[in-house]
C-alpha positions, 0 to 999 in steps of 0.5 A: 776734104769731106765727101761733099767736096769730093762729090764735085769731082764727078761733075767736073769729069762730066763736064770735061767728057761732054766737052770732048764729045763736042769736040768729037762732033765738031771735028766732022766740020772743022778737022783739027790737025794731029786730032787722032779721033779714036784716041779722043773717043777713048778719052770721052768714053772713059770720062763718062763711064769712070770719071763721071758715073762710077766715080759719083756712084762709089762716092755716093755709096760711102756717103749714104751707106757707111758711118761718118767715122769710116769716111776719112779712109775712103776720101783718101782712096777716092782722092787717089782714084780721082788723081789717076782719072785725071791722068787717064783723061790726059793719056787716052787722047794722046795715045789711046790704048798706049802703054801709059793708058794701060798702066793707068787703067790697070792701077784704077781697077786695082784701086777700085778693087780695093774700094770693093773689099773695104765696102763689102767688109764694112757693109757685111752686117747690112746685107739683106737691105735692098739698097745696100744689096744693089750697091754691093752687086754693082761693085761685083759687076764692076769686077766682072766687067774689068776683064773686058779692057784686059782682053782688049790690051791683049788683043791690041798687043797681038795686033788683033784690034777691030776683029770680031773678038775685039768687038766682043770684048768691047760689048762685053765690058759695055754690057756689064757696065751699062746693065750691071754697074751703072743700073745697079748702082743707080737703083741702089741710090734710088732705093736709099733715097726712098727709104731715107725720105720715109717712103714705104717699099714693098720689100718682097717685090723689091727683093724679087726685082733684085733677083730677077735683074741680077740673074738676067744680067748674065745670059743677057750678054748673049743679046750683045752677041747676035750679030755674030750669027751664034745659033739658035741656042744663043738667040733663045738664051738672049730672048729669055733673059730680055723677057726676065728683065721685063718681069723684073721691071714689073716688080720694080714698079710694084716695089713703090707704085702705091706711094711714088706720086706722093714722094714725087710731089716732095721733090723739086720740080727739076728733080721730078722732070729728070726722074720721069725722063730717067724712069721712061728711058729705063722702060725703053732701054728694056723694050729695046733689049727685048727687040734686039732678041730678033737677029735681024734687028740685032744685025742692023744694030751692029751695021749702023753704028748710030743705032748703038750710039742712040742706045748707049746715050739712052741709058748713059744720059737719059737713064743714069746721068739724068737720075744722078743729077736729080739725086745730087740736087735732092740729096743736098737740098739745092734750089731748082735747076734753071729751066733754060738749063733743063731745056738745053740738056733735055732738048739736046738729048732728045734731038741727039737720040732723034738724029741718031735713029734718023740715020739712013732716013735723013740727009747726012748733012742734016744729021751731022749738023743737028748733032752738033747742035745737040752736043752744044745744048747738052754741054751748056746744060751739063756745065750749067747744071754742075757748076751751079751745084759746085758754086753753091756747095763751095759758098756753103 
């Protein structure tokens, strides 16, 4: 099996995870006997985080940053990783953080750590290249974030589930996954995409962007703890880190602004649309993090779960997933995505965001019904776009 074939696997997990997401929404209307909501929610999140995004990023890193003669060893390792992911997608809905799920999660982390070691060793002569450095740091953040699930397992075993410590561990994991692994990984593929397209990059701005974003990521975890009323010092650290991310974003724009319009015109129309949404979502994400430095807003986000979900979906879908779908299309030279599929995907995403933000302002029945419709639209869009790639790639 080659890497192009292996790149189909993340798309399959994307479809399955979106399907579980729809099942979770439908459960509110048509309860299913024996359906344990938290277990299936774990399955949904692990499918999205690890099966879709981390899987696509690691395979993409091999495809774009390593020589072809190095691929077979990585393919074998990544096939094993995907086998473990498939078992996790079964175990979590059945038992949540039970013994089998913990063993599989630990095994997955161990296998990814092997990947990290190999990748660092095989790219050591390319340090200093912006895209490679983003990829390497993305993997560092995976290693850092791995402490979160380990702590969760210990807390659950001690009967401390759903305590303040439990949620701090959850937010630790989410923070370093979203702001570290996902963001740095997507930026690695973005800068590599620009470089292979022959688009000039302002290297000094790109390196300053990487440095500011990397440094800011660590203290920015403080933003995820403000709901605990930690004191003025922590609030100040969170605010400073959010400001640093805004400065980093300005360097990001500066690194490619002179030629971005020319580059975008070369991309397919559907890729342009997805990229515009991803760039906008990136900017909105940073603004929301800056606003969340205010303790009142942070507490409100903690108390209203749908606000947190809106933010998580903004990053996971609007920023990272939309970018990856554009990347898939352009890297493998596929025809434009069907506009109806784009409308279903983006329309479902926007409807979902509006309804989640509308919590407390709109009738609950309208919100839940609209979220179900949004989930159906997103599943159809995700499945249609993913299967289009898988089908064409299989034929070629």
